[in-house]
C-alpha positions as CSV (number, residue, x, y, z in Angstrom):
1,X,42.6,-6.1,85.5
2,X,43.5,-9.3,84.3
3,X,45.8,-11.0,81.7
4,X,43.8,-12.1,79.1
5,X,47.0,-13.6,77.3
6,X,45.5,-16.7,75.2
7,X,48.9,-18.4,76.0
8,X,48.4,-18.7,79.8
9,X,46.5,-21.2,81.2
10,X,42.8,-20.9,82.0
11,X,41.1,-19.4,85.2
12,X,38.2,-22.2,84.5
13,X,37.0,-24.5,82.0
14,X,33.7,-26.5,81.1
15,X,33.7,-30.1,81.5
16,X,31.5,-32.1,79.4
17,X,30.5,-35.6,79.9
18,X,29.3,-37.9,77.4
19,X,27.9,-40.9,79.5
20,X,26.3,-43.3,77.0
21,X,25.3,-46.1,79.1
22,X,23.0,-43.5,81.0
23,X,21.6,-42.2,77.4
24,X,21.0,-45.8,76.5
25,X,18.7,-46.2,79.8
26,X,17.3,-43.3,79.4
27,X,16.0,-43.8,75.7
28,X,15.0,-47.5,76.5
29,X,12.8,-46.5,79.2
30,X,11.6,-43.8,77.2
31,X,10.9,-46.5,74.6
32,X,9.2,-48.1,77.1
33,X,7.0,-45.2,77.9
34,X,5.8,-44.8,74.1
35,X,4.9,-47.8,73.7
36,X,2.5,-48.0,76.6
37,X,1.3,-45.5,75.6
38,X,0.5,-46.7,72.0
39,X,-0.7,-49.7,73.6
40,X,-3.5,-47.5,75.9
41,X,-4.7,-45.8,72.6
42,X,-4.8,-48.8,70.3
43,X,-7.4,-50.1,73.0
44,X,-8.9,-47.3,74.1
45,X,-12.3,-48.0,72.6
46,X,-12.4,-51.4,74.2
47,X,-12.3,-50.0,77.5
48,X,-14.0,-47.9,80.3
49,X,-12.8,-44.0,81.9
50,X,-10.5,-45.3,83.9
51,X,-8.5,-46.6,80.9
52,X,-8.7,-43.1,80.0
53,X,-7.4,-41.6,83.1
54,X,-4.1,-44.0,83.2
55,X,-3.8,-43.0,79.4
56,X,-3.5,-39.1,80.6
57,X,-1.6,-40.0,83.9
58,X,1.0,-42.5,81.8
59,X,1.2,-39.4,79.0
60,X,1.9,-36.8,81.8
61,X,4.6,-38.9,83.1
62,X,6.3,-39.7,79.7
63,X,6.4,-36.0,79.0
64,X,8.4,-35.1,82.4
65,X,10.6,-37.8,81.6
66,X,11.2,-36.6,77.9
67,X,12.5,-33.4,79.4
68,X,14.4,-34.8,82.0
69,X,15.9,-36.7,79.4
70,X,16.6,-33.9,77.3
71,X,18.1,-31.9,80.2
72,X,20.4,-34.8,81.2
73,X,22.0,-35.4,77.9
74,X,24.6,-33.2,77.8
75,X,25.7,-32.7,81.6
76,X,28.7,-30.4,82.3
77,X,30.3,-28.5,85.2
78,X,32.8,-25.7,85.2
79,X,36.4,-26.1,87.5
80,X,37.9,-23.3,88.5
81,X,41.5,-22.9,89.3
82,X,41.6,-19.7,91.8
83,X,45.6,-20.8,92.5
84,X,46.3,-18.8,89.4
85,X,43.9,-16.1,90.3
86,X,47.0,-14.1,91.5
87,X,49.2,-14.6,89.0
88,X,46.3,-13.7,85.9
89,X,44.5,-10.8,88.2
90,X,46.6,-7.9,88.8
91,X,44.1,-6.0,91.0
92,X,40.9,-8.7,92.6
93,X,37.2,-7.1,91.8
94,X,35.5,-6.0,95.3
95,X,32.7,-8.5,96.5
96,X,29.7,-7.3,98.7
97,X,28.6,-10.6,100.7
98,X,24.4,-10.4,101.9
99,X,22.8,-12.2,104.6
100,X,19.1,-12.1,105.4
101,X,17.4,-13.4,108.6
102,X,14.0,-12.7,109.5
103,X,13.1,-14.0,113.0
104,X,15.3,-14.8,115.9
105,X,13.3,-17.3,117.3
106,X,13.1,-19.4,113.8
107,X,16.9,-18.5,113.1
108,X,18.3,-18.5,115.9
109,X,21.3,-16.0,116.5
110,X,24.1,-18.2,116.8
111,X,23.6,-19.9,113.6
112,X,23.7,-16.3,111.9
113,X,26.5,-15.4,113.6
114,X,28.4,-18.7,111.6
115,X,26.8,-18.1,108.8
116,X,28.6,-14.1,109.2
117,X,31.8,-15.7,110.6
118,X,32.2,-18.1,107.9
119,X,31.9,-15.2,105.1
120,X,34.7,-12.8,107.3
121,X,37.0,-15.5,106.8
122,X,36.8,-16.6,103.1
123,X,40.7,-16.8,101.5
124,X,40.1,-12.9,99.5
125,X,41.4,-9.8,100.7
126,X,40.0,-8.2,103.6
127,X,40.0,-5.1,101.8
128,X,38.2,-6.3,98.8
129,X,35.0,-7.5,101.4
130,X,32.4,-6.3,102.9
131,X,29.6,-8.1,104.7
132,X,26.0,-6.4,104.7
133,X,23.5,-8.6,107.6
134,X,19.8,-7.4,106.7
135,X,17.5,-8.2,109.9
136,X,13.9,-8.0,108.8
137,X,12.8,-8.6,112.5
138,X,14.8,-5.6,113.9
139,X,15.8,-8.0,117.1
140,X,18.3,-6.5,119.1
141,X,19.5,-10.0,120.3
142,X,20.2,-10.9,116.6
143,X,22.2,-7.4,116.5
144,X,24.1,-8.2,119.6
145,X,24.5,-11.9,118.4
146,X,26.8,-10.3,115.5
147,X,28.4,-7.7,117.5
148,X,29.7,-10.0,119.6
149,X,30.7,-12.5,116.6
150,X,32.3,-9.6,115.0
151,X,34.8,-9.4,118.1
152,X,35.1,-13.1,118.0
153,X,36.3,-12.6,114.1
154,X,39.3,-10.3,114.9
155,X,40.8,-14.1,116.7
156,X,39.2,-16.3,114.3
157,X,39.9,-15.0,111.1
158,X,43.5,-14.9,111.6
159,X,43.2,-18.6,113.0
160,X,41.8,-19.9,109.7
161,X,44.2,-17.9,107.4
162,X,47.2,-19.2,109.4
163,X,46.4,-22.4,109.2
164,X,44.2,-22.6,106.0
165,X,41.1,-24.3,107.7
166,X,38.8,-25.7,105.0
167,X,34.9,-25.5,107.1
168,X,35.4,-22.0,108.4
169,X,32.3,-21.9,110.7
170,X,33.3,-22.2,114.2
171,X,30.1,-24.7,115.1
172,X,30.8,-27.3,112.2
173,X,34.8,-27.0,113.2
174,X,35.0,-27.5,116.7
175,X,32.6,-30.7,116.0
176,X,35.7,-32.8,115.8
177,X,39.5,-32.4,117.9
178,X,42.7,-31.7,116.1
179,X,44.3,-34.7,114.7
180,X,47.6,-36.0,116.8
181,X,49.5,-35.2,114.2
182,X,48.9,-31.7,114.3
183,X,52.0,-29.3,115.6
184,X,51.8,-28.1,119.5
185,X,51.4,-24.6,118.1
186,X,48.2,-25.4,116.4
187,X,46.8,-27.6,119.3
188,X,47.4,-24.0,121.4
189,X,45.7,-21.9,118.9
190,X,43.1,-24.2,118.5
191,X,42.4,-24.6,122.5
192,X,42.6,-20.6,122.6
193,X,40.0,-20.4,119.8
194,X,37.8,-22.8,120.9
195,X,37.9,-21.5,124.5
196,X,36.8,-17.5,123.2
197,X,33.5,-19.1,120.4
198,X,32.4,-21.3,123.5
199,X,32.7,-17.8,125.2
200,X,30.5,-16.2,122.4
201,X,28.0,-18.9,122.5
202,X,27.3,-18.6,126.1
203,X,26.6,-14.9,125.8
204,X,24.4,-15.0,123.3
205,X,22.7,-17.9,124.9
206,X,22.8,-15.6,128.0
207,X,21.1,-12.8,126.4
208,X,18.5,-15.0,124.6
209,X,17.4,-16.3,127.7
210,X,17.2,-12.8,129.4
211,X,17.5,-9.9,126.5
212,X,15.7,-7.0,128.8
213,X,19.5,-5.4,129.9
214,X,19.8,-4.9,126.1
215,X,17.9,-1.8,126.5
216,X,20.3,-0.1,129.0
217,X,22.7,-0.2,126.4
218,X,23.1,2.8,124.5
219,X,23.8,1.0,121.4
220,X,20.4,-0.3,121.3
221,X,18.8,2.6,121.6
222,X,17.4,2.3,118.0
223,X,15.7,-1.1,118.9
224,X,13.2,1.0,121.9
225,X,10.0,0.5,120.9
226,X,10.0,-1.6,117.8
227,X,8.5,-4.0,116.5
228,X,9.2,-6.8,113.6
229,X,6.7,-5.5,111.4
230,X,6.4,-1.6,112.9
231,X,9.9,0.3,113.2
232,X,12.8,2.8,111.5
233,X,15.2,2.2,109.2
234,X,18.1,1.3,111.1
235,X,22.0,1.3,109.6
236,X,25.1,0.6,111.7
237,X,28.9,0.2,111.0
238,X,29.8,-2.9,113.2
239,X,33.5,-3.1,112.0
240,X,35.2,-1.1,109.2
241,X,38.1,-2.5,107.8
242,X,41.1,-0.2,108.1
243,X,44.1,-2.5,107.1
244,X,44.5,-1.5,103.8
245,X,45.9,-3.9,100.7
246,X,47.7,-7.0,101.8
247,X,47.0,-7.0,105.4
248,X,45.9,-10.7,105.5
249,X,44.4,-10.6,109.3
250,X,41.9,-8.1,108.9
251,X,38.4,-8.7,109.0
252,X,36.4,-7.3,106.1
253,X,33.9,-4.9,106.7
254,X,30.6,-5.4,108.5
255,X,27.6,-3.6,108.3
256,X,23.8,-4.5,109.9
257,X,20.9,-3.2,108.3
258,X,17.1,-3.6,109.4
259,X,14.6,-1.6,106.3
260,X,11.6,0.2,107.8
261,X,8.6,-1.3,108.1
262,X,5.3,-0.5,108.5
263,X,1.7,-2.0,108.8
264,X,0.3,-0.2,105.9
265,X,2.9,-0.7,103.7
266,X,3.9,-3.9,101.5
267,X,7.7,-5.1,102.1
268,X,7.9,-8.1,99.9
269,X,9.5,-10.7,102.2
270,X,13.1,-11.6,101.1
271,X,12.6,-9.7,98.1
272,X,12.2,-6.3,99.9
273,X,15.1,-7.4,101.9
274,X,17.7,-7.6,98.9
275,X,16.5,-4.6,97.6
276,X,17.8,-3.2,100.2
277,X,20.8,-4.6,100.5
278,X,21.8,-3.8,97.0
279,X,20.9,-0.4,97.5
280,X,22.8,0.0,101.1
281,X,25.9,-1.6,99.6
282,X,25.7,0.3,96.4
283,X,26.2,3.4,98.7
284,X,28.6,2.7,100.9
285,X,31.1,0.0,98.7
286,X,29.7,-0.4,95.5
287,X,31.5,-3.8,95.0
288,X,30.6,-4.9,90.9
289,X,29.7,-8.5,92.4
290,X,27.2,-9.3,94.9
291,X,27.2,-13.0,97.0
292,X,23.7,-13.4,99.0
293,X,23.3,-16.1,101.3
294,X,20.5,-17.4,103.7
295,X,21.6,-17.2,107.2
296,X,21.1,-21.0,108.0
297,X,23.9,-21.8,105.3
298,X,27.8,-20.7,105.9
299,X,30.8,-21.1,103.2
300,X,32.2,-24.7,103.4
301,X,35.1,-23.9,100.8
302,X,37.6,-20.8,101.9
303,X,38.4,-20.5,98.2
304,X,34.3,-20.2,97.4
305,X,34.8,-16.0,96.4
306,X,37.5,-16.9,94.4
307,X,36.4,-19.5,92.5
308,X,33.5,-17.2,91.3
309,X,35.6,-14.9,90.1
310,X,37.9,-17.0,88.0
311,X,34.5,-17.9,86.3
312,X,33.7,-14.2,86.1
313,X,36.8,-13.5,84.8
314,X,37.9,-15.6,82.1
315,X,34.4,-15.0,80.7
316,X,35.1,-11.7,80.3
317,X,38.1,-12.0,79.0
318,X,36.4,-14.5,76.5
319,X,34.1,-12.3,75.6
320,X,31.4,-14.1,77.0
321,X,30.0,-12.4,79.7
322,X,28.9,-14.0,82.6
323,X,25.5,-12.3,84.5
324,X,25.9,-14.8,88.2
325,X,27.3,-17.5,89.3
326,X,25.1,-20.3,91.5
327,X,27.0,-22.9,93.6
328,X,25.3,-26.1,94.4
329,X,23.6,-26.5,98.0
330,X,24.8,-29.1,100.6
331,X,23.5,-30.4,103.8
332,X,24.9,-32.1,106.6
333,X,21.4,-33.6,107.8
334,X,21.7,-35.3,104.4
335,X,19.2,-37.8,104.6
336,X,16.3,-34.8,104.9
337,X,17.6,-32.0,102.7
338,X,20.1,-33.3,100.2
339,X,19.4,-32.3,97.0
340,X,21.5,-34.8,95.0
341,X,19.1,-35.7,91.6
342,X,18.5,-31.7,91.4
343,X,22.3,-30.9,91.8
344,X,24.3,-33.4,90.2
345,X,22.0,-35.0,87.9
346,X,19.5,-32.0,86.4
347,X,22.1,-29.0,87.5
348,X,24.8,-30.2,85.6
349,X,22.4,-31.3,82.2
350,X,20.9,-27.3,82.7
351,X,24.8,-26.4,83.3
352,X,25.2,-28.2,79.9
353,X,22.8,-26.6,78.1
354,X,23.2,-22.8,79.0
355,X,24.0,-22.4,82.5
356,X,22.0,-23.1,86.4
357,X,18.8,-21.1,87.5
358,X,19.1,-19.0,90.4
359,X,18.6,-21.0,93.8
360,X,18.0,-18.2,95.8
361,X,20.9,-18.4,98.2
362,X,24.7,-19.1,97.4
363,X,25.2,-17.3,94.3
364,X,27.3,-14.4,93.4
365,X,25.2,-11.9,91.0
366,X,27.1,-9.0,88.7
367,X,25.9,-5.6,90.0
368,X,25.1,-4.0,86.8
369,X,22.9,-6.9,86.0
370,X,21.1,-6.5,88.5
371,X,20.4,-3.0,88.1
372,X,19.0,-4.3,85.0
373,X,21.6,-4.5,81.7
374,X,21.6,-7.6,79.4
375,X,24.2,-9.3,77.7
376,X,23.0,-7.1,74.4
377,X,23.7,-3.7,76.0
378,X,27.3,-4.6,76.5
379,X,30.6,-4.1,74.0
380,X,33.1,-7.6,73.7
381,X,35.3,-5.2,76.3
382,X,32.4,-5.3,78.7
383,X,31.8,-1.3,78.2
384,X,28.3,-0.4,77.8
385,X,27.0,0.4,74.0
386,X,26.1,3.6,72.4
387,X,22.3,2.9,72.6
388,X,22.7,1.5,76.4
389,X,24.0,4.4,77.4
390,X,21.5,6.5,76.2
391,X,19.0,4.2,77.6
392,X,20.2,4.1,81.1
393,X,22.3,6.6,81.9
394,X,19.9,9.4,80.8
395,X,19.4,11.6,83.3
396,X,15.7,11.7,83.2
397,X,15.4,8.2,83.7
398,X,17.3,7.7,86.3
399,X,15.3,9.1,89.1
400,X,12.2,7.0,87.7
401,X,14.5,4.1,87.6
402,X,16.1,3.8,90.6
403,X,14.7,6.4,93.1
404,X,14.8,9.9,94.4
405,X,18.0,10.0,96.0
406,X,21.0,11.6,94.4
407,X,23.9,9.6,96.3
408,X,21.9,6.2,94.6
409,X,21.8,7.6,91.3
410,X,25.5,8.5,91.4
411,X,26.1,5.1,92.7
412,X,24.4,3.3,89.8
413,X,25.9,5.4,87.2
414,X,29.4,4.5,88.7
415,X,28.3,1.0,88.6
416,X,27.1,0.7,85.5
417,X,30.2,2.4,83.8
418,X,32.7,0.0,85.5
419,X,33.7,2.9,87.8
420,X,32.9,2.0,91.6
421,X,33.6,4.7,93.9
422,X,33.4,3.2,97.5
423,X,33.6,5.3,100.5
424,X,36.5,5.8,102.5
425,X,34.7,6.3,105.5
426,X,31.2,4.0,105.6
427,X,30.1,6.5,108.0
428,X,29.8,9.1,105.1
429,X,26.9,6.9,104.0
430,X,24.7,6.6,106.9
431,X,22.5,9.4,105.9
432,X,21.9,8.3,102.2
433,X,21.4,4.8,103.6
434,X,18.8,5.6,106.0
435,X,17.0,7.4,103.0
436,X,17.2,4.6,101.0
437,X,15.6,2.4,103.4
438,X,12.3,3.9,103.7
439,X,9.1,1.8,103.3
440,X,7.7,4.0,100.5
441,X,11.6,4.6,98.4
442,X,10.5,1.9,95.7
443,X,7.0,3.2,94.6
444,X,6.9,4.7,91.6
445,X,10.5,3.2,90.8
446,X,11.9,0.0,89.1
447,X,12.8,-1.4,92.0
448,X,11.4,-5.1,92.1
449,X,10.4,-5.1,88.2
450,X,13.2,-4.1,85.9
451,X,15.4,-3.7,88.8
452,X,16.5,-7.4,90.0
453,X,13.2,-8.4,89.1
454,X,13.2,-12.3,89.9
455,X,13.9,-11.9,93.3
456,X,10.9,-11.4,94.0
457,X,9.4,-14.5,92.1
458,X,11.8,-16.6,94.0
459,X,11.5,-15.2,97.3
460,X,7.8,-16.0,96.9
461,X,8.9,-19.5,96.3
462,X,11.3,-20.0,98.9
463,X,10.1,-18.3,101.9
């Protein structure tokens, strides 16, 4: 519950930029382009077809420049104040974090493990977080790596929170030695933690070189006789947080999932994986907010969840509800992948108009919106309107929309009514999670249509 008193400082604010110099430059270029088009038109009859082709190309470029200029006209960004969150919000909302991977060859397991570790170690109450990793390749090697990473997390998470480490992906953090000014206690803990991470890396590397011994482990029995595109559903609770409220050094829930795949059924790539992640998390923890991250990315800011909650909660206090919060993507191999123009210029421009577009990763979603709700379905206090209640909570519609699973329907109703009821023991939901992972579960339902419908479109572009 958040304190909405108007006398208190805001959790976030929108900062608008008025760069008149850039506006003049953009308008000048636009004027030159229009004058060139006018020149082409006036002399059109005196020239051949090449002149016409040049005119068409320049017209298209001028149109694109006009669109870009209009987008960049009123740039804006959001500044959050996560240090104010604990004072304003008495009970922080829960967040389910999703990581998707599909191929242990193209997406090395140690890379996926680092993504997982960076999320498990964020500055947020551990009992309010749950991390779900979807492995579409159904790889025992990926599962082994993540299981080993969960053991290392019991060392890594307390270390990060004790010393307020900023970059919480070990493979990046340990590239640089500690500063000479650090205390002896820190240096000792740093050496111990680094040695443990090196042991983790060696174990994963050894398993990558020879994974046959994994078949002998009882925990890997579910992976026997499986193929990446032909296997049953696997759901494993790797680590369950039982520390309770206020235990800072605890590790959040961690669940490994791999949905059923059969050769004769469409699986829709990342879109289908996201659908399954939403269903399983709804059955187990049913957090009102969800974060999805690609397996080759990591959280480079420890307060990333708090920053997102600042925006969500401030918007809800102002009755201006927010559907999702998209974080920009930054790359340490900047020459190859840097998206400076897209994010710093066009991204800020779009934020100034209404808000950013979904980039496929690094995005916090509202679960109710993913279930089909729109802003028109909500009252000022965020509750469902009477019309939306009849539309979404009618018993005859729920099974048709969300599938023939009583547990799934119950979790959807609780999410729509903002009455999350997470399982006291995650294992209680394993049977229902297996059911919603069947490859035929989505047929004749609204999954991928009105329920998280834009996932399918974006996954086709990004994968």
